C-alpha positions as CSV (number, residue, x, y, z in Angstrom):
1,M,4.5,13.6,-24.5
2,P,1.4,12.6,-22.5
3,L,-1.3,14.8,-21.0
4,S,-3.2,14.5,-17.7
5,Y,-5.8,17.3,-17.3
6,A,-8.5,17.6,-14.7
7,G,-10.5,20.4,-16.3
8,G,-14.0,20.0,-17.8
9,F,-14.0,16.6,-19.4
10,I,-16.0,17.2,-22.6
11,E,-14.2,20.5,-23.2
12,T,-10.9,18.8,-22.7
13,V,-11.7,16.0,-25.1
14,E,-12.9,18.4,-27.8
15,G,-9.5,20.1,-27.6
16,L,-7.4,17.0,-27.8
17,R,-6.8,17.2,-31.5
18,T,-5.2,20.6,-30.9
19,Y,-2.8,18.9,-28.5
20,E,-2.2,16.1,-31.0
21,D,-1.1,18.7,-33.6
22,V,1.7,20.0,-31.3
23,G,3.0,16.5,-30.3
24,L,0.8,15.1,-27.6
25,D,1.3,11.3,-27.6
26,V,-0.6,9.8,-24.7
27,V,-3.6,10.6,-22.5
28,L,-3.7,9.2,-19.0
29,L,-7.0,9.0,-17.1
30,P,-6.9,8.6,-13.3
31,E,-9.4,6.6,-11.2
32,A,-9.5,6.9,-7.4
33,Y,-13.0,7.1,-6.0
34,S,-14.2,9.2,-8.9
35,F,-16.0,8.4,-12.2
36,D,-14.4,5.3,-13.6
37,A,-11.6,5.8,-16.1
38,V,-12.8,3.1,-18.6
39,S,-16.0,4.8,-19.8
40,Q,-14.1,8.1,-20.3
41,L,-11.3,6.4,-22.2
42,G,-13.9,4.7,-24.4
43,Y,-15.3,8.2,-25.2
44,I,-11.8,9.5,-25.9
45,A,-11.1,6.5,-28.2
46,A,-14.1,7.5,-30.3
47,K,-13.0,11.1,-30.6
48,T,-9.3,10.6,-31.4
49,E,-7.3,8.7,-34.0
50,R,-3.7,8.6,-33.0
51,L,-3.4,9.3,-29.2
52,E,-2.5,6.4,-27.0
53,L,-4.9,5.9,-24.1
54,C,-3.8,4.8,-20.6
55,T,-5.5,4.1,-17.3
56,S,-3.6,5.8,-14.5
57,I,-4.4,3.8,-12.5
58,L,-7.0,0.9,-12.1
59,N,-6.5,-0.5,-8.6
60,I,-5.9,-4.3,-8.5
61,Y,-8.6,-5.1,-6.0
62,S,-11.9,-3.9,-7.3
63,R,-11.8,-5.8,-10.6
64,T,-10.8,-9.5,-11.0
65,P,-7.7,-10.2,-13.0
66,T,-9.6,-11.5,-15.9
67,L,-11.9,-8.5,-15.9
68,L,-8.8,-6.2,-16.0
69,A,-7.6,-8.3,-19.0
70,M,-11.1,-8.1,-20.7
71,T,-11.3,-4.4,-20.1
72,A,-7.8,-3.8,-21.6
73,A,-8.6,-5.9,-24.6
74,G,-11.9,-4.1,-25.1
75,L,-10.3,-0.6,-24.9
76,D,-7.5,-1.8,-27.2
77,Y,-10.2,-3.0,-29.7
78,V,-12.3,0.2,-29.8
79,S,-9.1,2.4,-30.0
80,G,-7.5,0.3,-32.8
81,G,-4.6,-0.9,-30.6
82,R,-3.8,2.4,-28.7
83,F,-4.4,1.2,-25.1
84,I,-2.0,0.9,-22.2
85,L,-3.2,-0.9,-19.0
86,G,-2.0,1.0,-16.0
87,I,-2.6,-0.7,-12.7
88,G,-1.5,-0.3,-9.1
89,A,-2.2,-1.2,-5.5
90,S,-3.7,2.1,-4.5
91,G,-4.0,2.1,-0.7
92,P,-6.2,1.0,2.1
93,Q,-7.9,4.4,2.3
94,V,-9.5,3.7,-1.1
95,V,-9.6,-0.1,-1.3
96,E,-11.0,-0.6,2.2
97,G,-12.7,2.7,2.7
98,F,-14.5,3.0,-0.7
99,H,-14.6,-0.6,-2.1
100,G,-14.9,-2.5,1.2
101,L,-12.2,-5.0,0.3
102,P,-9.2,-6.0,2.4
103,Y,-6.0,-4.4,1.3
104,D,-3.7,-7.4,1.4
105,A,-0.7,-8.8,-0.4
106,P,-0.3,-6.0,-3.1
107,L,3.0,-7.4,-4.3
108,G,1.9,-11.1,-4.8
109,R,-1.5,-10.1,-6.3
110,T,0.1,-7.8,-8.8
111,R,2.5,-10.5,-10.0
112,E,-0.3,-13.0,-10.5
113,I,-2.5,-10.4,-12.2
114,A,0.2,-9.6,-14.8
115,E,0.6,-13.3,-15.6
116,I,-3.2,-13.9,-15.9
117,C,-3.7,-10.8,-18.1
118,R,-1.0,-11.9,-20.5
119,K,-2.5,-15.4,-20.6
120,V,-6.0,-13.9,-21.5
121,W,-4.5,-11.7,-24.3
122,R,-2.8,-14.8,-25.8
123,R,-6.2,-16.5,-25.8
124,E,-5.0,-19.3,-23.7
125,P,-7.5,-21.2,-21.5
126,V,-7.2,-19.5,-18.2
127,A,-6.0,-22.2,-15.8
128,F,-4.2,-20.5,-12.9
129,N,-3.7,-21.9,-9.5
130,G,-1.9,-19.1,-7.6
131,K,-1.6,-18.1,-4.0
132,Y,-4.1,-15.3,-4.4
133,Y,-6.1,-16.2,-7.5
134,D,-7.6,-19.6,-8.4
135,V,-9.1,-19.8,-11.9
136,P,-11.3,-21.9,-12.4
137,L,-12.2,-21.7,-8.7
138,S,-11.4,-25.1,-7.2
139,P,-13.7,-26.9,-4.7
140,E,-10.8,-26.7,-2.2
141,R,-11.1,-22.9,-2.3
142,G,-14.9,-22.7,-2.3
143,G,-15.8,-23.5,-5.9
144,S,-18.6,-25.8,-7.1
145,G,-16.4,-27.8,-9.3
146,L,-18.4,-26.8,-12.3
147,G,-16.0,-24.2,-13.6
148,K,-13.7,-25.0,-16.5
149,P,-10.8,-23.1,-18.1
150,L,-12.1,-20.6,-20.6
151,K,-10.3,-18.5,-23.2
152,L,-11.3,-15.0,-24.4
153,I,-14.0,-15.4,-27.1
154,N,-12.7,-12.4,-29.1
155,H,-9.4,-12.2,-30.8
156,P,-7.5,-9.2,-29.3
157,V,-6.0,-6.6,-31.5
158,R,-2.7,-7.3,-29.8
159,Q,-1.6,-10.2,-27.8
160,Q,0.9,-8.0,-25.8
161,I,-1.0,-5.0,-24.5
162,P,1.4,-2.8,-22.7
163,L,1.2,-3.1,-18.9
164,M,2.2,-0.2,-16.7
165,L,2.6,-0.4,-12.9
166,A,2.2,2.6,-10.6
167,A,4.6,1.9,-7.7
168,L,6.5,3.7,-5.0
169,G,7.7,1.1,-2.5
170,P,11.0,-0.7,-3.2
171,K,9.5,-4.2,-3.7
172,N,6.8,-2.9,-6.1
173,V,9.3,-0.8,-8.0
174,E,11.5,-3.9,-8.4
175,L,8.4,-5.8,-9.6
176,A,7.7,-3.1,-12.2
177,A,11.3,-3.3,-13.5
178,E,11.1,-7.1,-13.7
179,L,7.7,-7.8,-15.2
180,F,6.1,-4.6,-16.6
181,D,6.4,-2.6,-19.8
182,A,6.3,0.7,-18.0
183,W,6.7,2.1,-14.4
184,E,4.8,5.1,-13.2
185,P,6.1,6.8,-10.1
186,I,4.6,10.0,-8.6
187,F,6.5,13.1,-7.4
188,F,9.7,12.2,-9.2
189,L,12.7,14.2,-8.0
190,P,15.5,13.6,-10.5
191,E,18.4,14.5,-8.2
192,R,17.2,12.0,-5.6
193,A,15.7,9.4,-7.8
194,D,18.7,7.1,-7.7
195,A,18.7,7.2,-3.9
196,A,14.9,6.5,-3.7
197,F,14.5,4.0,-6.5
198,G,18.0,3.0,-7.9
199,D,18.5,-0.3,-6.0
200,A,15.0,-1.5,-6.6
201,L,15.2,-0.8,-10.4
202,A,18.5,-2.5,-10.6
203,A,17.3,-5.6,-8.8
204,G,14.2,-5.8,-11.1
205,R,16.1,-5.2,-14.3
206,A,18.5,-8.0,-13.3
207,K,15.5,-10.4,-13.5
208,R,13.8,-8.8,-16.5
209,S,13.1,-11.1,-19.5
210,G,14.8,-10.4,-22.7
211,D,11.4,-10.6,-24.4
212,L,10.5,-7.3,-22.8
213,A,11.6,-4.0,-24.2
214,P,13.5,-1.6,-22.0
215,L,11.4,-0.2,-19.2
216,D,9.5,2.9,-20.0
217,I,9.5,5.3,-17.0
218,T,6.5,7.6,-17.0
219,V,6.6,10.3,-14.4
220,D,3.8,12.5,-13.2
221,T,4.4,16.3,-13.0
222,K,2.7,19.7,-13.4
223,V,3.7,22.1,-16.1
224,L,3.4,25.9,-16.4
225,I,5.9,27.8,-18.5
226,T,5.9,31.5,-17.8
227,D,8.0,34.5,-17.1
228,D,5.3,36.2,-15.1
229,P,6.3,36.0,-11.4
230,A,2.6,36.1,-10.2
231,E,1.6,33.4,-12.6
232,K,4.6,31.3,-11.5
233,A,3.7,31.7,-7.8
234,A,0.1,30.7,-8.5
235,G,1.3,27.6,-10.3
236,E,3.7,26.7,-7.5
237,Q,0.9,27.1,-5.0
238,Q,-1.1,24.5,-6.8
239,V,1.8,22.2,-6.7
240,R,2.3,22.8,-2.9
241,E,-1.4,22.1,-2.3
242,H,-1.2,18.9,-4.3
243,L,1.9,17.7,-2.5
244,A,0.4,18.5,0.9
245,L,-2.7,16.5,0.1
246,Y,-0.8,13.4,-0.8
247,I,2.1,13.7,1.8
248,G,-0.3,14.8,4.5
249,G,-3.7,13.3,3.8
250,M,-3.6,10.3,1.4
251,G,-3.2,7.6,4.0
252,A,-3.0,7.3,7.7
253,R,-0.2,8.2,10.1
254,G,2.3,5.4,9.7
255,K,0.7,4.2,6.5
256,N,1.2,6.9,3.9
257,F,3.3,5.8,0.9
258,Y,3.7,9.4,-0.4
259,N,4.9,10.6,3.0
260,D,7.4,7.7,3.0
261,L,8.6,8.8,-0.5
262,A,9.1,12.4,0.6
263,G,11.3,11.0,3.4
264,R,13.3,8.9,0.9
265,F,13.8,12.1,-1.1
266,G,15.4,13.6,1.9
267,F,12.5,15.6,3.4
268,S,11.6,13.4,6.4
269,D,11.2,16.3,8.9
270,A,9.1,18.3,6.5
271,A,7.0,15.3,5.6
272,R,6.2,14.7,9.3
273,E,5.3,18.4,9.8
274,I,3.1,18.4,6.7
275,Q,1.2,15.3,7.9
276,D,0.8,16.7,11.4
277,L,-0.7,19.9,10.1
278,F,-2.9,18.3,7.5
279,L,-4.3,15.7,9.8
280,A,-5.0,18.5,12.3
281,G,-7.2,20.2,9.7
282,K,-4.6,22.9,8.9
283,R,-4.4,22.5,5.2
284,T,-3.2,26.0,4.4
285,E,-0.3,25.6,6.9
286,A,0.4,22.1,5.5
287,A,0.8,23.5,2.0
288,A,3.1,26.3,3.3
289,A,5.3,23.6,5.0
290,V,6.1,21.9,1.7
291,P,9.8,22.7,1.0
292,A,10.6,24.9,-2.0
293,G,13.2,22.4,-3.1
294,L,10.5,19.7,-3.4
295,V,8.1,21.9,-5.3
296,E,10.8,23.1,-7.7
297,G,12.2,19.6,-8.1
298,V,9.1,17.6,-9.0
299,A,7.3,20.2,-11.1
300,L,8.0,22.0,-14.3
301,V,6.9,25.5,-13.3
302,G,8.9,28.6,-14.4
303,S,10.6,30.3,-17.3
304,P,11.2,28.5,-20.6
305,G,14.9,28.1,-19.8
306,W,14.2,26.7,-16.3
307,V,11.7,24.2,-17.6
308,A,14.0,23.1,-20.4
309,E,16.8,22.5,-17.8
310,R,14.4,20.4,-15.7
311,V,13.3,18.3,-18.7
312,T,16.9,17.6,-19.3
313,A,17.4,16.6,-15.6
314,F,14.4,14.2,-15.8
315,A,15.8,12.6,-18.9
316,A,19.3,12.2,-17.3
317,A,17.6,10.4,-14.4
318,G,16.1,7.8,-16.8
319,V,12.7,9.3,-17.5
320,T,11.3,8.3,-20.9
321,T,7.8,9.8,-20.7
322,I,6.6,12.9,-19.0
323,N,2.9,12.8,-17.8
324,A,2.3,16.5,-17.6
325,T,-0.8,18.2,-16.1
326,P,-1.0,21.7,-17.5
327,L,-1.7,24.4,-15.0
328,A,-2.2,27.3,-17.3
329,T,-5.6,29.0,-17.1
330,T,-6.3,29.1,-20.9
331,H,-6.5,26.4,-23.5
332,E,-4.1,28.4,-25.7
333,H,-1.4,28.6,-23.0
334,R,-1.9,24.9,-22.1
335,V,-1.4,23.9,-25.8
336,K,1.7,26.1,-26.0
337,D,3.2,24.5,-22.9
338,I,2.7,21.0,-24.3
339,A,4.3,22.1,-27.6
340,S,7.3,23.5,-25.7
341,L,7.7,20.3,-23.6
342,K,7.7,18.3,-26.8
343,E,10.4,20.6,-28.1
344,Y,12.5,20.3,-24.9
345,A,12.2,16.6,-24.8
346,S,13.2,16.0,-28.5
């Protein structure tokens, strides 16, 4: 059972051992245009002993492939072999808007990055002549001719650091199932997951190497276990606002991957309305337009019995890891909810 929590960082880290005691397995740290995830995970590594640590996600554009590999090997080293490298394409809003880099060829770049990372971790000299990455940089592609293939100086704790790909589009989902150890979708609706992702997962698994373990499917969700109607409504409102932000505002009209996903889940009309309202500055109305079926389907908010049923539905749809953000207002309630999720998932 993993945890993704956006509260006060130091306060949250100090409480992680309490979560460990009730079954927390993994901590995932996001990175968009915020503080970087790497420094924070280094801090968490020093404060914990058992928890796995995962980036969720590092975009594939702002760091070179070898720097991604070095970073993963470094975090795996300081954590004693507890790191998972989560990467993803992000989107043009962040890559071009914040990093000033062209958002191009996410599929091809991701494939090459996975190959380069694994080469680095095996301490092979990095000699890679791909369509998107050329290491060492050859004179034909702007290099001086002085570069030579180098291998990582240090010996990694593990030669096979787990690689997780955050992906929504069919081709990227297929790539995750083919090459990666784990796949991280967002807004996972169990009853519509096969329609949205089934063909892509099957195509990728058909090409998957026998050297890789079965694909871990790590889904993002929100959790609040309560019998209090007012508390439940407040939790669902947080989910609505989060969905509206992504479906309506994380991307441009015609280029919003989350909006597309809502359509593949069967909410095309609602997704269009949410985006229209959000881009018009009507955020409250956009949140109100999020269908109840989507809120209830992707989140774990409600009574113990309801949440237990939803955990079972997630598992039946192939989910192996639940990345849960607790919505409760107190530490004690949040810890209790994680303990309950661990029980339901056992």
